[in-house]
N, C-alpha and C positions, 0 to 999 in steps of 0.2 A: 821118855825121850824129858830132854830141858825143854823152858820153857822160852819158846821166840820172841825177842825183844825190839820193840821196833821204837824211832825215834820221833818225834813231830816237832815242827819248825815254830819255831818259839816267836817270842813276837821281838829280841835278840837279834836275831837271823835278815827278819823282816826292815827293823831301822837302819841294817849296813846296807842291806838294798836301797832304798829309797835316801839314805844322804849319796849311793852314788848316784842314782837319778839326777839327785839336786845340783849336784857338782857338774856333771853332765852338764846339764841343762843352763849352766853361769857359765861355760867351756864354748860351746856350738850357739849359745845366742849373738853374742860379735865377730865369733870367724862366718856366721853367717853374710854379714852383714859386711866383711873384708875390710874388720875394726881391730888393731891390737890395742889393746888398754889395759895390758902389763906398766907400762912404764907414763905415764902424765895424770899428774895432778889438775881433776878439775873442781871446779865448782860445784857442778852438777855434771851429771852424765846418766843420760835414759837411752834406752832403744826401745826396736819395738815388742817386743817382750818382754818389757818392765823391768830389767834389770836396772837399779842403778850402785855408779859402783864408786869410789875413791880409789886412786893410785897416783904411782911415784909421778916426779917432774922431769920431761925427757923429751930436747929436739927433737927424738925421730918416734914419738908420741905418733897421737892420731894428727893431733893443731901440732905441727912444726915447728914450736916461739922461738927465732932466734930474738931474743930481748936485746934493745942494745944499752950499754953500760950505761948511756946517760944521755940527755939530752939537751943541746942550747940551747937556752934562752933566748928571747929576741929574731928569731930566725927558724924556718922551713925543715928538721933534722930528723932523720930519723927515727922511728918509736923499734920496730921489729918489725921483722920478715916471720911472715904464715905460710909453708906450706903444709898441704892436703898430702899427707901421708895413707889416707884410706885409699882401698877401690872403690869408688863410687864419687863424683860433684859432690861439692860439698860446698851450701853459700857461706859464707862468714863476714859479719858485722862487728868494726871494733867504735868502742865508745872511751877516752880519755876522762877524767874528775877534771883535768885541767887543759885549757887549748884546746889549738881547733886542728881537727884531724880532715884532711882534706879526701882521702883515700881510702873514706871512711864503710864500702860494702866492696866485695868484689864476690864473684863464682867462681868459686880454685876448681880446675880436674884434677883427676890426681897424677901426683908428682909436681904438681903444677904451684911455685908461691908467689907471693906477692908481701913488696916493701908497703909500708903503711907510715909514714910523717905523719911528724906532731906540730901543729906551731904553738908554742909559748912564749910567750907576752912576757915582756922584762916588770910592767907592774904587775903584774900574778905571783910577788914577789914571793913565790914554794920554792921548794928547797926538793922536794920529787912529785915524779906524774900518775897516776895511779889507771889502770885499765884496762877492760873488759874486751872479751873476744868470743864473738858466741859464734858456731855452725850447726845446722841444720843443712841434711840433709832430705829434706823430703816429709815424714809423717816414720821414719824411717830411725829417725837418729838423730839426737843433740845434744851439746853439749854448752857450757861456758868457761875460760876461763880468766883468772883474776892476775896480774901483773902490777908492777908499778920498777919503776928507772927513778934516779937520781936528776934531778936539773941541774945546770950548769952553765951559771951568771955570770960568768966572766968576760960574755960578748956587750952585757949591760952596763956595761961601769962606763959613765959618760965622763969623756971630753970637758971641760972647759968650756963656759958659755963662749959663743963668739960672734958677737956681731958689727957690719963694718954699716959705716956710713959714703952715701952719692950722691949726687943729680942734685949736690947743691946748687942754690940762687937764691943772691939775695934780691929786695924787693925795689930799695931804693928807702928817698927820705917817706915812706907811708912801715916804716918797719916790721915787713914783711922775712919770711927766711921758707924757702922749702927745702924740702930734703926726700934721701930716700936710705931708711934701713933697712940691712938685706944679716937672717941668720947663716951664715955660712961655716955653723957646726954641721954633724952627723946629726941630731938627734934635734925636735923640737923643743920649742921652749917658748914661753907664756911671759908676758911683759906686764906686771902689775901694779909697778910705780915709778914715775920719772924727777931726780931732781936735776935740777941747773946747778951747776958748781962754779964754771971760770969760764972765764969772756976777754979778751983783748978791746975790744967795744965799750962804749960807755954803760951798757943797758945792763940793766938790775933790775926788770921787771917781769913778766909776761905776762900781755893785760887785755880785757875786756872779754865777756861773755864767752866759752865755749872757744877758746883762741886757737889751742893747744886740738889739728883732727887730721885724720889722716883718710886712708879710702878706702882702712880698715879698720870705723870708730873707735878709734886713738883718741878715748876724749877723760877731761875732766870734768868737774863738778865748776858750775859758771865761780867766775870772776878771777880776780886777778895774782898771783901767787908771784912773791919773791927766791931770785935766787940763794938758793940755798936750805931753801922747803921741798921735799920729798911729799907727794903730792901723789894721791894714789887716782889712775884709771878708773873709769867709774864701767865700760867697759874693758876687761883683760884683752889684752892682744895675743891669739896665739900663733905662731909663725912654724912651718916644718923648715927641714932641714931646705935651705937654698930660697927660702920663699922672700918676700921685700916687698917691704909696706914703704908710700909715700906720706910726708905727713906736712905739717903747714901749722907754722906758728905765726898770728899775726893781735902781738902786737909786741917787737920787740920795745922797753924803753926807758925813761930812766925815775930814777926814785920817784912816785907823784904822778906816775902814768903820766909824763908827758916830759919831755917832749922827745916824737919817735924816735929813731936808732935806727940808722943806716948800717948796718952789717957787710957791705960791702969790702970784702979782702978782710974782712976782721973774722973770729973760729967764736965760739962757742964748745963748752963744752959738760957734757947732765951726766948721770947715774943710770941706769936702767935696771931696775928692782927685778927679780924673780919671781916667779911660786916655787919654782925649787931651793928658795935664800940665797943665789949665784948674786952677783952685782956685777956687771959689766960698765965699765968706762966707754963713755962715745964722743968723740970730737967731729966738730963738723965744719968745715971750712969754706968759706962763704967767697966765691972768686972776684977778685980786683972788676 
């Protein structure tokens, strides 16, 4: 009678079962959370069984991210639309590297979406904005995604500064003159210096200490100055779009600081230097 052979299971057979068990664990853990992790690129992703996954990007993944192709600087614009594609509520938080995110936090139910906006200032002077989307579902799931988009600065192209005068009034023989300046442009501006350049009167100087004043501290250092002399303001004057400042000049005088010049029916022209490097010429006509 031949000898009966028996086969024992070696270590190779056990390895196959171990590998299959690990694969089964990785597949079933996310499914138990109602999550599809097959098509999303996460900076970090973890589930309650301790799995950590790196997968490809897709708006149909757990975080459905529809990123705006660009955002407009100088206004509030759509940054990303988030859709909860999981089978349970997720608490989302969005943080941007640049700008302000007005609606940065929300809890989304399954299949619910959130439009997230960002306000990037023109002064940020950047071509891109990156942002992070974090989502948590209690202690069962957490994930983080980082994305970026371009910044459109065409809205930031400044139109030439515009300042107009009004409300002029001459003070007669005392040489005084009052008028208003209004920023009629769409952007704020800052006046840093003034230079009186022309007049059809006999005035050639503005004299007496601190004579150029306003309700907004439009002042220069004490002392007289002659027409044609650029004078830096001691306090720069910022005017928002549409804002008005009242100015008092005391006194208009001839060379030698005397006598005073009555500006009734006369005009005076001056150049305002702005912090942007622009210069704006303004003419004030005092009524007869």
